[in-house]
DRENVEXSE-918897 format. One record per residue (C-alpha): residue number from 1; x, y, z. Coordinates in nm, 3 decimals. Example, Ala and Ser with C-alpha at 12.3 -4.5 7.8 and 13.67 -1.06 7.14 Angstrom:
BEGIN
1  1.230  -0.450  0.780;
2  1.367  -0.106  0.714;
This chain:
BEGIN
1  -3.809  7.737  2.152;
2  -3.572  7.680  2.443;
3  -3.772  7.380  2.556;
4  -3.900  7.523  2.884;
5  -4.247  7.408  2.787;
6  -4.410  7.425  3.129;
7  -4.309  7.788  3.171;
8  -4.405  7.865  2.811;
9  -4.750  7.715  2.862;
10  -4.811  7.909  3.185;
11  -4.697  8.244  3.042;
12  -4.912  8.190  2.733;
13  -5.212  8.113  2.956;
14  -5.151  8.433  3.153;
15  -5.121  8.631  2.829;
16  -5.450  8.492  2.708;
17  -5.625  8.588  3.031;
18  -5.476  8.937  3.021;
19  -5.590  9.020  2.668;
20  -5.906  8.810  2.645;
21  -6.137  9.104  2.703;
22  -5.938  9.390  2.553;
23  -5.733  9.261  2.261;
24  -5.891  8.945  2.110;
25  -5.626  8.910  1.837;
26  -5.349  8.903  2.101;
27  -5.548  8.667  2.320;
28  -5.573  8.441  2.017;
29  -5.194  8.448  1.965;
30  -5.131  8.352  2.327;
31  -5.384  8.070  2.307;
32  -5.204  7.933  1.999;
33  -4.871  7.951  2.184;
34  -5.022  7.759  2.474;
35  -5.153  7.493  2.233;
36  -4.811  7.468  2.069;
37  -4.646  7.417  2.410;
38  -4.893  7.141  2.487;
39  -4.825  6.978  2.149;
40  -4.450  6.971  2.211;
41  -4.519  6.817  2.552;
42  -4.715  6.537  2.386;
43  -5.048  6.636  2.544;
44  -5.250  6.601  2.227;
45  -5.600  6.579  2.376;
46  -5.532  6.897  2.573;
47  -5.431  7.069  2.248;
48  -5.764  6.990  2.087;
49  -5.959  7.079  2.399;
50  -5.783  7.414  2.424;
51  -5.830  7.501  2.057;
52  -6.199  7.414  2.083;
53  -6.238  7.734  2.290;
54  -6.092  7.949  2.010;
55  -6.308  8.198  1.818;
56  -6.466  8.055  1.506;
57  -6.256  8.273  1.278;
58  -5.883  8.335  1.307;
59  -5.776  8.702  1.293;
60  -5.564  8.651  0.979;
61  -5.449  8.394  0.723;
62  -5.123  8.308  0.902;
63  -5.304  8.250  1.231;
64  -5.554  8.021  1.061;
65  -5.275  7.819  0.897;
66  -5.093  7.776  1.231;
67  -5.410  7.670  1.412;
68  -5.502  7.416  1.144;
69  -5.148  7.276  1.155;
70  -5.165  7.230  1.533;
71  -5.505  7.063  1.512;
72  -5.388  6.836  1.232;
73  -5.069  6.732  1.414;
74  -5.259  6.657  1.738;
75  -5.520  6.448  1.554;
76  -5.242  6.266  1.369;
77  -5.062  6.175  1.691;
78  -5.389  6.042  1.831;
79  -5.442  5.843  1.508;
80  -5.760  6.036  1.435;
81  -5.666  6.039  1.071;
82  -5.990  6.167  0.920;
83  -5.984  6.480  1.136;
84  -5.611  6.524  1.073;
85  -5.667  6.504  0.697;
86  -5.947  6.759  0.706;
87  -5.746  7.018  0.900;
88  -5.422  6.976  0.708;
89  -5.590  6.978  0.367;
90  -5.745  7.315  0.455;
91  -5.409  7.448  0.572;
92  -5.232  7.320  0.262;
93  -5.500  7.478  0.043;
94  -5.442  7.815  0.206;
95  -5.066  7.778  0.149;
96  -5.121  7.700  -0.219;
97  -5.303  8.032  -0.256;
98  -5.048  8.237  -0.066;
99  -4.712  8.139  0.080;
100  -4.721  8.239  0.443;
101  -4.468  8.210  0.727;
102  -4.671  7.927  0.880;
103  -4.659  7.707  0.568;
104  -4.335  7.538  0.671;
105  -4.523  7.411  0.974;
106  -4.792  7.268  0.748;
107  -4.535  7.059  0.563;
108  -4.401  6.943  0.897;
109  -4.749  6.841  1.020;
110  -4.823  6.662  0.692;
111  -4.499  6.468  0.742;
112  -4.606  6.373  1.094;
113  -4.940  6.247  0.962;
114  -4.766  6.045  0.691;
115  -4.531  5.891  0.948;
116  -4.821  5.792  1.175;
117  -4.979  5.620  0.876;
118  -4.641  5.467  0.782;
119  -4.647  5.637  0.442;
120  -4.273  5.692  0.465;
121  -4.198  5.812  0.111;
122  -4.468  6.074  0.145;
123  -4.332  6.176  0.486;
124  -3.984  6.229  0.345;
125  -4.118  6.459  0.075;
126  -4.301  6.671  0.332;
127  -4.004  6.693  0.570;
128  -3.771  6.788  0.285;
129  -4.022  7.059  0.185;
130  -4.020  7.182  0.544;
131  -3.639  7.191  0.549;
132  -3.623  7.378  0.219;
133  -3.886  7.627  0.340;
134  -3.695  7.685  0.665;
135  -3.368  7.756  0.487;
136  -3.520  7.980  0.222;
137  -3.711  8.181  0.488;
138  -3.427  8.197  0.743;
139  -3.615  8.001  1.011;
140  -3.346  7.812  1.214;
141  -3.598  7.660  1.455;
142  -3.804  7.508  1.174;
143  -3.478  7.391  1.014;
144  -3.381  7.209  1.334;
145  -3.723  7.041  1.354;
146  -3.699  6.935  0.989;
147  -3.358  6.780  1.049;
148  -3.495  6.607  1.357;
149  -3.791  6.468  1.164;
150  -3.573  6.346  0.879;
151  -3.364  6.161  1.136;
152  -3.675  6.005  1.290;
153  -3.793  5.903  0.944;
154  -3.458  5.741  0.864;
155  -3.496  5.537  1.183;
156  -3.832  5.407  1.064;
157  -3.683  5.324  0.726;
158  -3.402  5.136  0.906;
159  -3.134  5.356  0.748;
160  -2.958  5.387  1.079;
161  -2.628  5.539  0.971;
162  -2.822  5.809  0.783;
163  -3.042  5.855  1.089;
164  -2.730  5.914  1.298;
165  -2.618  6.185  1.054;
166  -2.955  6.363  1.047;
167  -2.994  6.340  1.425;
168  -2.643  6.469  1.487;
169  -2.710  6.764  1.256;
170  -3.040  6.828  1.438;
171  -2.860  6.823  1.773;
172  -2.602  7.077  1.657;
173  -2.870  7.304  1.508;
174  -3.076  7.280  1.828;
175  -2.781  7.352  2.055;
176  -2.695  7.662  1.850;
177  -3.038  7.804  1.944;
178  -3.051  7.664  2.298;
179  -3.354  7.469  2.180;
180  -3.332  7.215  2.461;
181  -3.644  7.015  2.380;
182  -3.532  6.960  2.023;
183  -3.182  6.878  2.150;
184  -3.306  6.605  2.383;
185  -3.514  6.459  2.100;
186  -3.207  6.455  1.877;
187  -3.002  6.287  2.151;
188  -3.263  6.016  2.197;
189  -3.297  5.954  1.823;
190  -2.920  5.938  1.794;
191  -2.923  5.683  2.075;
192  -3.174  5.468  1.888;
193  -2.962  5.484  1.572;
194  -2.657  5.362  1.764;
195  -2.866  5.095  1.938;
196  -2.980  4.958  1.605;
197  -2.623  4.973  1.478;
198  -2.522  4.749  1.767;
199  -2.353  5.001  1.996;
200  -2.554  4.947  2.315;
201  -2.302  5.121  2.538;
202  -2.318  5.447  2.347;
203  -2.694  5.427  2.298;
204  -2.768  5.375  2.668;
205  -2.564  5.681  2.758;
206  -2.761  5.891  2.506;
207  -3.098  5.751  2.618;
208  -3.030  5.832  2.983;
209  -2.913  6.184  2.898;
210  -3.219  6.244  2.680;
211  -3.453  6.103  2.947;
212  -3.304  6.329  3.215;
213  -3.341  6.635  2.993;
214  -3.697  6.546  2.898;
215  -3.787  6.505  3.266;
216  -3.640  6.847  3.346;
217  -3.841  6.999  3.063;
218  -4.163  6.824  3.168;
219  -4.184  6.649  2.829;
220  -4.362  6.333  2.943;
221  -4.399  6.174  2.601;
222  -4.030  6.193  2.515;
223  -3.929  6.095  2.866;
224  -4.136  5.779  2.825;
225  -3.982  5.708  2.485;
226  -3.626  5.725  2.617;
227  -3.720  5.511  2.918;
228  -3.859  5.251  2.679;
229  -3.545  5.259  2.469;
230  -3.318  5.231  2.773;
231  -3.525  4.929  2.875;
232  -3.433  4.759  2.547;
233  -3.065  4.791  2.634;
234  -3.123  4.654  2.985;
235  -3.325  4.365  2.843;
236  -3.054  4.277  2.593;
237  -2.805  4.268  2.881;
238  -3.044  4.039  3.076;
239  -3.094  4.309  3.341;
240  -3.461  4.217  3.346;
241  -3.560  4.399  3.665;
242  -3.413  4.726  3.535;
243  -3.583  4.669  3.200;
244  -3.922  4.607  3.359;
245  -3.888  4.915  3.579;
246  -3.809  5.131  3.274;
247  -4.095  4.986  3.067;
248  -4.356  5.021  3.342;
249  -4.251  5.378  3.418;
250  -4.273  5.457  3.047;
251  -4.621  5.304  3.019;
252  -4.748  5.508  3.313;
253  -4.618  5.830  3.155;
254  -4.767  5.738  2.816;
255  -5.107  5.681  2.974;
256  -5.095  6.033  3.114;
257  -5.019  6.168  2.767;
258  -5.257  5.922  2.594;
259  -5.038  5.884  2.286;
260  -5.161  5.567  2.118;
261  -4.836  5.500  1.937;
262  -4.623  5.539  2.248;
263  -4.861  5.328  2.458;
264  -4.832  5.063  2.186;
265  -4.451  5.077  2.204;
266  -4.450  5.032  2.582;
267  -4.700  4.744  2.564;
268  -4.512  4.556  2.294;
269  -4.180  4.569  2.480;
270  -4.349  4.461  2.804;
271  -4.496  4.169  2.607;
272  -4.152  4.078  2.476;
273  -3.993  4.103  2.820;
274  -4.267  3.895  2.984;
275  -4.228  3.627  2.718;
276  -3.852  3.624  2.764;
277  -3.875  3.568  3.140;
278  -4.152  3.307  3.106;
279  -4.442  3.519  3.233;
280  -4.675  3.397  2.960;
281  -5.001  3.528  3.105;
282  -4.879  3.888  3.117;
283  -4.700  3.847  2.784;
284  -5.029  3.743  2.624;
285  -5.218  4.030  2.785;
286  -4.965  4.295  2.677;
287  -4.941  4.152  2.325;
288  -5.319  4.150  2.278;
289  -5.350  4.512  2.390;
290  -5.065  4.620  2.161;
291  -5.221  4.425  1.874;
292  -5.556  4.596  1.933;
293  -5.398  4.944  1.913;
294  -5.212  4.851  1.593;
295  -5.532  4.722  1.430;
296  -5.737  5.021  1.540;
297  -5.474  5.246  1.386;
298  -5.468  5.049  1.062;
299  -5.093  5.000  1.102;
300  -5.014  4.657  0.961;
301  -4.640  4.664  1.035;
302  -4.707  4.732  1.402;
303  -4.923  4.419  1.413;
304  -4.620  4.201  1.337;
305  -4.428  4.265  1.663;
306  -4.700  4.147  1.903;
307  -4.773  3.860  1.663;
308  -4.415  3.742  1.716;
309  -4.474  3.738  2.091;
310  -4.800  3.550  2.037;
311  -4.608  3.290  1.838;
312  -4.346  3.258  2.111;
313  -4.622  3.211  2.369;
314  -4.781  2.940  2.154;
315  -4.445  2.763  2.127;
316  -4.390  2.782  2.503;
317  -4.735  2.630  2.559;
318  -4.666  2.343  2.322;
319  -4.878  2.470  2.032;
320  -4.610  2.415  1.771;
321  -4.852  2.429  1.477;
322  -4.984  2.768  1.585;
323  -4.635  2.897  1.659;
324  -4.497  2.785  1.324;
325  -4.792  2.938  1.143;
326  -4.740  3.275  1.317;
327  -4.367  3.280  1.253;
328  -4.402  3.192  0.884;
329  -4.670  3.457  0.837;
330  -4.436  3.723  0.977;
331  -4.129  3.595  0.790;
332  -4.311  3.598  0.457;
333  -4.482  3.934  0.507;
334  -4.346  4.170  0.242;
335  -4.363  4.462  0.487;
336  -4.169  4.285  0.764;
337  -3.885  4.511  0.889;
338  -3.543  4.354  0.848;
339  -3.463  4.346  1.221;
340  -3.788  4.166  1.293;
341  -3.734  3.930  1.000;
342  -3.404  3.792  1.123;
343  -3.541  3.768  1.477;
344  -3.838  3.558  1.364;
345  -3.609  3.340  1.152;
346  -3.387  3.284  1.455;
347  -3.695  3.202  1.663;
348  -3.813  2.953  1.399;
349  -3.468  2.791  1.405;
350  -3.497  2.739  1.781;
351  -3.845  2.593  1.741;
352  -3.721  2.341  1.483;
353  -3.417  2.265  1.698;
354  -3.645  2.177  1.992;
355  -3.857  1.961  1.760;
356  -3.539  1.782  1.646;
357  -3.595  1.897  1.288;
358  -3.226  1.963  1.226;
359  -3.245  2.039  0.853;
360  -3.522  2.292  0.901;
361  -3.337  2.454  1.194;
362  -3.020  2.479  0.987;
363  -3.214  2.639  0.702;
364  -3.366  2.905  0.928;
365  -3.035  2.986  1.100;
366  -2.880  3.041  0.758;
367  -3.179  3.248  0.648;
368  -3.144  3.469  0.956;
369  -2.774  3.524  0.889;
370  -2.840  3.596  0.521;
371  -3.101  3.855  0.619;
372  -2.856  4.014  0.859;
373  -2.561  4.017  0.617;
374  -2.774  4.182  0.347;
375  -2.872  4.450  0.598;
376  -2.510  4.502  0.704;
377  -2.403  4.562  0.345;
378  -2.653  4.848  0.332;
379  -2.467  5.026  0.613;
380  -2.232  5.283  0.463;
381  -2.022  5.422  0.748;
382  -1.706  5.236  0.847;
383  -1.763  5.279  1.222;
384  -2.119  5.158  1.183;
385  -2.013  4.851  0.986;
386  -1.798  4.750  1.282;
387  -2.061  4.786  1.550;
388  -2.349  4.651  1.338;
389  -2.222  4.294  1.380;
390  -2.326  4.304  1.745;
391  -2.684  4.270  1.622;
392  -2.609  3.924  1.484;
393  -2.373  3.799  1.754;
394  -2.647  3.591  1.917;
395  -2.755  3.439  1.587;
396  -2.398  3.332  1.513;
397  -2.359  3.207  1.870;
398  -2.682  3.008  1.855;
399  -2.595  2.859  1.516;
400  -2.245  2.756  1.627;
401  -2.390  2.598  1.941;
402  -2.648  2.415  1.726;
403  -2.384  2.283  1.486;
404  -2.157  2.160  1.764;
405  -2.445  1.990  1.942;
406  -2.504  1.800  1.615;
407  -2.136  1.704  1.587;
408  -2.065  1.941  1.297;
409  -1.756  2.090  1.461;
410  -1.574  2.173  1.136;
411  -1.874  2.360  0.999;
412  -1.911  2.542  1.332;
413  -1.548  2.659  1.301;
414  -1.620  2.770  0.945;
415  -1.918  2.979  1.063;
416  -1.724  3.126  1.355;
417  -1.437  3.232  1.131;
418  -1.677  3.369  0.871;
419  -1.831  3.600  1.132;
420  -1.486  3.721  1.228;
421  -1.355  3.785  0.879;
422  -1.670  3.940  0.730;
423  -1.629  4.300  0.847;
424  -1.259  4.306  0.758;
425  -1.336  4.199  0.402;
426  -1.373  4.544  0.253;
427  -1.054  4.679  0.407;
428  -0.826  4.380  0.356;
429  -0.963  4.261  0.022;
430  -0.927  3.890  0.100;
431  -1.289  3.783  0.052;
432  -1.531  3.893  -0.218;
433  -1.819  4.113  -0.109;
434  -2.159  3.944  -0.111;
435  -2.491  4.041  0.037;
436  -2.575  3.700  0.177;
437  -2.456  3.431  0.415;
438  -2.242  3.205  0.196;
439  -1.948  3.015  0.345;
440  -1.626  2.979  0.150;
441  -1.432  2.653  0.178;
442  -1.200  2.662  0.476;
443  -0.909  2.425  0.528;
444  -0.799  2.487  0.885;
445  -0.498  2.253  0.867;
446  -0.377  2.431  0.552;
447  -0.405  2.765  0.732;
448  -0.187  2.630  1.014;
449  0.065  2.492  0.766;
450  0.093  2.823  0.581;
451  0.115  3.018  0.906;
452  0.388  2.787  1.028;
453  0.251  2.702  1.368;
454  -0.043  2.600  1.584;
455  -0.360  2.807  1.588;
456  -0.580  2.850  1.895;
457  -0.919  2.974  1.777;
458  -1.160  3.093  2.049;
459  -1.534  3.156  2.049;
460  -1.689  3.300  2.365;
461  -2.057  3.206  2.382;
462  -2.340  3.297  2.615;
463  -2.402  2.936  2.721;
464  -2.077  2.767  2.620;
465  -1.741  2.879  2.485;
466  -1.516  2.682  2.251;
467  -1.151  2.635  2.160;
468  -1.040  2.486  1.832;
469  -0.674  2.383  1.847;
470  -0.542  2.353  1.492;
471  -0.213  2.221  1.357;
472  -0.108  2.119  1.008;
473  -0.224  1.765  1.092;
474  -0.521  1.787  1.330;
475  -0.808  2.000  1.457;
476  -0.950  1.937  1.803;
477  -1.239  2.102  1.984;
478  -1.249  2.177  2.358;
479  -1.548  2.303  2.553;
480  -1.486  2.611  2.767;
481  -1.694  2.793  3.031;
482  -1.949  3.059  2.932;
483  -1.823  3.400  2.826;
484  -1.933  3.562  3.153;
485  -1.703  3.338  3.358;
486  -1.406  3.393  3.127;
487  -1.469  3.768  3.109;
488  -1.464  3.802  3.488;
489  -1.131  3.618  3.520;
490  -0.975  3.821  3.237;
491  -1.085  4.148  3.395;
492  -0.939  4.053  3.733;
493  -0.611  3.935  3.584;
494  -0.564  4.244  3.369;
495  -0.610  4.455  3.680;
496  -0.352  4.245  3.864;
497  -0.099  4.277  3.581;
498  -0.086  4.654  3.613;
499  -0.106  4.649  3.994;
500  0.175  4.677  4.248;
501  0.216  4.304  4.315;
502  0.416  4.060  4.105;
503  0.164  3.808  3.969;
504  0.435  3.542  3.936;
505  0.564  3.578  4.291;
506  0.211  3.576  4.432;
507  0.104  3.285  4.207;
508  -0.199  3.483  4.096;
509  -0.492  3.237  4.085;
510  -0.653  3.399  3.781;
511  -0.331  3.375  3.582;
512  -0.313  3.004  3.658;
513  -0.686  2.944  3.607;
514  -0.687  3.119  3.270;
515  -0.394  2.908  3.151;
516  -0.569  2.589  3.259;
517  -0.894  2.705  3.105;
518  -0.767  2.848  2.776;
519  -0.437  2.678  2.695;
520  -0.412  2.347  2.881;
521  -0.661  2.171  2.651;
522  -0.415  2.234  2.366;
523  -0.093  2.217  2.566;
524  0.047  1.914  2.383;
525  -0.008  2.077  2.043;
526  0.163  2.407  2.127;
527  0.491  2.278  2.270;
528  0.801  2.419  2.098;
529  0.603  2.571  1.812;
530  0.485  2.914  1.698;
531  0.135  2.983  1.836;
532  -0.122  3.208  1.672;
533  -0.409  3.324  1.892;
534  -0.738  3.412  1.724;
535  -0.918  3.565  2.023;
536  -1.278  3.661  2.083;
537  -1.447  3.915  2.309;
538  -1.254  3.994  2.626;
539  -0.965  3.773  2.513;
540  -0.869  4.053  2.273;
541  -0.749  4.246  2.577;
542  -0.551  3.958  2.729;
543  -0.183  3.904  2.658;
544  -0.162  3.525  2.659;
545  0.214  3.544  2.714;
546  0.147  3.649  3.075;
547  -0.057  3.340  3.164;
548  0.098  3.136  3.444;
549  0.199  2.779  3.359;
550  0.172  2.552  3.666;
551  0.430  2.282  3.732;
552  0.746  2.222  3.929;
553  0.839  2.583  3.857;
554  0.561  2.833  3.796;
555  0.643  3.049  3.492;
556  0.494  3.269  3.222;
557  0.377  3.105  2.900;
558  0.607  3.334  2.697;
559  0.896  3.118  2.817;
560  0.743  2.817  2.638;
561  0.608  2.967  2.315;
562  0.633  3.241  2.055;
563  0.286  3.395  2.038;
564  0.113  3.632  1.795;
565  -0.246  3.744  1.749;
566  -0.446  3.715  1.427;
567  -0.794  3.822  1.314;
568  -0.923  3.510  1.141;
569  -0.823  3.179  0.986;
570  -0.894  3.304  0.636;
571  -0.677  3.610  0.680;
572  -0.402  3.411  0.849;
573  -0.402  3.159  0.563;
574  -0.352  3.446  0.318;
575  -0.093  3.621  0.533;
576  0.248  3.732  0.415;
577  0.550  3.555  0.560;
578  0.879  3.735  0.551;
579  1.192  3.591  0.398;
580  1.396  3.896  0.496;
581  1.738  3.866  0.646;
582  1.746  4.217  0.793;
583  1.760  4.557  0.626;
584  1.489  4.770  0.473;
585  1.384  5.133  0.508;
586  1.257  5.284  0.834;
587  1.019  5.575  0.894;
588  1.074  5.692  1.252;
589  0.830  5.954  1.378;
590  0.779  6.092  1.728;
591  0.914  6.305  2.013;
592  0.639  6.548  1.918;
593  0.589  6.896  2.059;
594  0.326  6.857  2.330;
595  -0.002  6.987  2.181;
596  -0.162  7.055  2.520;
597  -0.144  6.972  2.889;
598  -0.331  6.644  2.839;
599  -0.057  6.503  2.617;
600  0.269  6.616  2.770;
601  0.626  6.572  2.654;
602  0.773  6.219  2.655;
603  1.109  6.261  2.835;
604  1.257  5.936  2.699;
605  1.130  5.971  2.340;
606  1.461  6.104  2.214;
607  1.649  5.815  2.374;
608  1.419  5.560  2.210;
609  1.456  5.726  1.870;
610  1.835  5.721  1.896;
611  1.834  5.356  2.010;
612  1.632  5.257  1.704;
613  1.803  5.482  1.450;
614  2.146  5.332  1.519;
615  2.031  4.999  1.371;
616  1.983  5.156  1.026;
617  2.217  5.331  0.787;
618  2.168  5.705  0.717;
619  2.036  5.635  0.368;
620  1.771  5.390  0.490;
621  1.604  5.590  0.768;
622  1.385  5.899  0.770;
623  1.334  6.064  1.107;
624  1.048  6.307  1.175;
625  1.064  6.470  1.519;
626  0.936  6.779  1.702;
627  0.767  7.027  1.460;
628  0.810  6.785  1.170;
629  0.628  6.503  1.349;
630  0.278  6.587  1.227;
631  -0.011  6.391  1.079;
632  0.005  6.562  0.735;
633  0.379  6.497  0.708;
634  0.324  6.127  0.781;
635  0.044  6.104  0.525;
636  0.255  6.285  0.263;
637  0.572  6.084  0.330;
638  0.475  5.798  0.096;
639  0.454  5.553  0.389;
640  0.409  5.264  0.146;
641  0.782  5.278  0.062;
642  0.898  5.184  0.413;
643  0.969  4.836  0.548;
644  0.938  4.953  0.908;
645  0.732  5.237  1.054;
646  0.779  5.330  1.419;
647  0.587  5.585  1.627;
648  0.720  5.718  1.958;
649  0.420  5.916  2.076;
650  0.108  5.925  2.286;
651  -0.194  5.743  2.148;
652  -0.565  5.727  2.217;
653  -0.822  5.458  2.158;
654  -1.185  5.557  2.127;
655  -1.423  5.306  2.282;
656  -1.728  5.456  2.115;
657  -1.582  5.523  1.771;
658  -1.277  5.305  1.695;
659  -1.178  5.493  1.382;
660  -1.142  5.805  1.600;
661  -0.844  5.637  1.767;
662  -0.534  5.843  1.699;
663  -0.158  5.882  1.732;
664  -0.083  6.212  1.908;
665  0.176  6.416  1.719;
666  0.271  6.785  1.692;
667  0.018  7.046  1.588;
668  0.002  7.093  1.213;
669  -0.221  7.400  1.216;
670  -0.447  7.609  1.436;
671  -0.728  7.355  1.397;
672  -0.831  7.198  1.725;
673  -0.737  6.836  1.646;
674  -0.462  6.892  1.388;
675  -0.219  6.703  1.616;
676  -0.409  6.374  1.573;
677  -0.327  6.109  1.314;
678  -0.664  5.935  1.306;
679  -0.720  5.567  1.237;
680  -0.973  5.667  0.970;
681  -0.693  5.853  0.786;
682  -0.438  5.576  0.840;
683  -0.649  5.325  0.648;
684  -0.657  5.557  0.346;
685  -0.280  5.522  0.287;
686  -0.190  5.175  0.153;
687  0.109  5.018  0.329;
688  0.353  4.738  0.250;
689  0.541  4.754  0.579;
690  0.679  4.439  0.732;
691  0.620  4.592  1.076;
692  0.449  4.897  1.219;
693  0.523  4.967  1.584;
694  0.309  5.202  1.793;
695  0.514  5.272  2.102;
696  0.223  5.461  2.254;
697  -0.042  5.445  2.522;
698  -0.333  5.222  2.425;
699  -0.199  5.165  2.077;
700  -0.407  4.857  2.016;
701  -0.740  5.008  2.111;
702  -0.959  4.910  2.403;
703  -1.281  4.796  2.241;
704  -1.348  4.464  2.077;
705  -1.663  4.413  1.873;
706  -1.845  4.082  1.863;
707  -1.681  3.851  1.614;
708  -1.398  4.088  1.530;
709  -1.044  4.138  1.650;
710  -0.930  4.427  1.863;
711  -1.023  4.755  1.699;
712  -0.807  5.065  1.715;
713  -0.472  5.182  1.586;
714  -0.322  4.837  1.534;
715  -0.631  4.726  1.344;
716  -0.613  5.042  1.127;
717  -0.252  4.976  1.021;
718  -0.333  4.612  0.944;
719  -0.630  4.722  0.740;
720  -0.403  4.962  0.550;
721  -0.186  4.665  0.453;
722  0.088  4.634  0.714;
723  0.193  4.272  0.756;
724  0.253  4.294  1.131;
725  0.175  4.555  1.394;
726  0.299  4.592  1.749;
727  0.051  4.778  1.968;
728  0.004  4.835  2.338;
729  -0.274  4.693  2.555;
730  -0.217  4.944  2.834;
731  -0.019  5.259  2.903;
732  0.347  5.178  2.856;
733  0.644  5.287  3.065;
734  0.881  5.528  2.889;
735  1.164  5.407  3.112;
736  1.164  5.043  2.999;
737  1.040  5.093  2.643;
738  1.363  5.238  2.492;
739  1.553  4.933  2.615;
740  1.292  4.690  2.479;
741  1.282  4.864  2.138;
742  1.661  4.869  2.115;
743  1.661  4.492  2.165;
744  1.372  4.447  1.917;
745  1.547  4.625  1.631;
746  1.875  4.455  1.709;
747  1.698  4.123  1.659;
748  1.527  4.243  1.341;
749  1.864  4.352  1.205;
750  1.985  3.995  1.252;
751  1.703  3.873  1.027;
752  1.463  3.757  1.299;
753  1.091  3.766  1.224;
754  0.891  4.032  1.411;
755  0.727  3.779  1.646;
756  1.060  3.616  1.734;
757  1.233  3.950  1.773;
758  0.963  4.087  2.002;
759  0.965  3.775  2.218;
760  1.343  3.795  2.255;
761  1.319  4.161  2.357;
762  1.054  4.079  2.616;
763  1.255  3.789  2.756;
764  1.553  4.021  2.797;
765  1.345  4.231  3.035;
766  1.180  3.933  3.202;
767  1.519  3.775  3.279;
768  1.675  4.102  3.394;
769  1.730  4.205  3.751;
770  1.505  4.465  3.902;
771  1.158  4.591  3.837;
772  1.157  4.550  3.456;
773  1.097  4.175  3.492;
774  0.733  4.246  3.586;
775  0.478  4.204  3.304;
776  0.370  4.565  3.346;
777  0.687  4.667  3.160;
778  0.715  4.405  2.884;
779  0.364  4.263  2.841;
780  0.164  4.561  2.708;
781  0.326  4.520  2.366;
782  0.148  4.261  2.156;
783  0.209  4.152  1.801;
784  -0.081  4.135  1.555;
785  -0.025  3.962  1.224;
786  -0.234  4.068  0.927;
787  -0.187  4.024  0.553;
């Protein structure tokens, strides 16, 4: 139960030897325990060999049911379905006559057999029966295994957010019993759910943890599975040597276990990897062996994956007829899994592109995106909806590259913006929901006219990046370097901005290079005009105001332009533009009681609150500080009535789960996290605020998903309906912030727009004497414009 299967097996063997001559019924029990240990270790042939030495008749009904279940599960894993059926039918018949403690295990084994045969509806019924039996008989170990199996089943059904829920529940149930083998299985399954939802970073961490635990427990089969899954992540990141090492190690372990299904999995991914790196001979060999196993097992769906590789090999060898035939057969197969379907449609698009059949390529790109978008609409969880887009990022990138290569630059912009706006649809209510890829008309010049400035729209691609510079009169396209080159420069420059040296005084080369790369192509269009940045990828973490403009006098771009960030052209076109001349109600919340040592007191919070409060009359401001500065008080304060909302508090941004980002306030109760105002709760309270300011550490969030804007606290307030949000890109200084905020609200009181007011406040620090002129003090705050 604790997962120490090697020790369990050895002690059971010793027990059998001890009682073999004197107490046959106890010897039998120990032999069954040894077989069960072997089964959990994935050594299915050894299970059958061991049980073949058992006496012909079990000592009692329960013992017979357990033995039949073990035999049936081992045969099922080896795809010896006739023998599995025979054993499990006998066990099920015994359970129908008399409900015994071992009958929950029969339901579990029947579910395993159904899964191996890909009879998924039948498997779910058996696993649910097993779960019900476990709970009604008070068997927590069986309950944990049932939860684990329901999670594994949801993975096969491609219900990945449900799989994450089942697997998480299985992990908690396993940990409560110190059932380490079940726990590592749950971790690995959870990793696969996150991988399929597009969160490779989180999934790799879970795979590696599960693999290490499986290795410690001597569970070769599971160790191989997690190595295979980690290899997928490496392969997606183009770390091909790491991927191959993981796959080969997994295959060697699977051969020791002799699990047909797991050997198939290792062979099919080795085939895919070999095809991707151009090793066609090995790709063909691996694919044929995987195909043979799938056909021997009667598993039609498993035949489709190696058939895709076979089609790719045919295409690489110039057999376009054979390749097209294979791809169409997979695409049109009614049992084709959705992930495989959009991959084969994307592959077909590339084939037609190479054959210069532009119309056919366009059709397949659109089909792939329609398949993906329908799948994304089936995802229920908000966090999962965000990360799921990563799965289609390469399809969108390939399609945009295809369109631009054909001169369809306007349509490429339309597709790029569609990918960016799609996930925000449900929260912001700008676009109708649809389960397909269907572009709405997009007038980029009209968006610029309504926004009142120039728009710089970026797309960072694997092979080529792009910049669309848009004004009310023109749209121009510039080609930029690949994402990897831009990402490296952004990372270096961000590090320099928070370092000890002054990037302006040292003429930081990355600051200059990024300006030349990202802004210079549109320099003439952005002079003396409001600029809206619609960033992509790593650019979400870059404050464009800090870029260094070369010339007779090197200076920051903020001195030339008023800059704000936006999520998409469609949302910017529909955005609210203030006609205020000052005034409005303010909700001011902060200077919280430190909830723990991690989030200490903010010594200057009181000063900042007083600096802001003085700009409003007593009747127009509500101040919540110390014990009153709690998450429930904010949520109950009718935040929709305020024109301005300002937080003076710590903040966190979760990389792995953006909606777990939070403002840190005072404790509201004895509950562990009662001091956190979560992003997931923020979006549940509709806002009409002209401006929300998060004067906190990492207010904007530190993770950007493919095709979307920066995700975190700023995104949550925009999604709730705030028109503009000021958030922080890095930890802010509580010495300079009160001064900057005082200036900001003074400007707002004079009727300035939020973007103009923030720029003026930043320039007041930049042009001051002393240390505050460095970007570290004024540049973390960035304005995001929403609806």
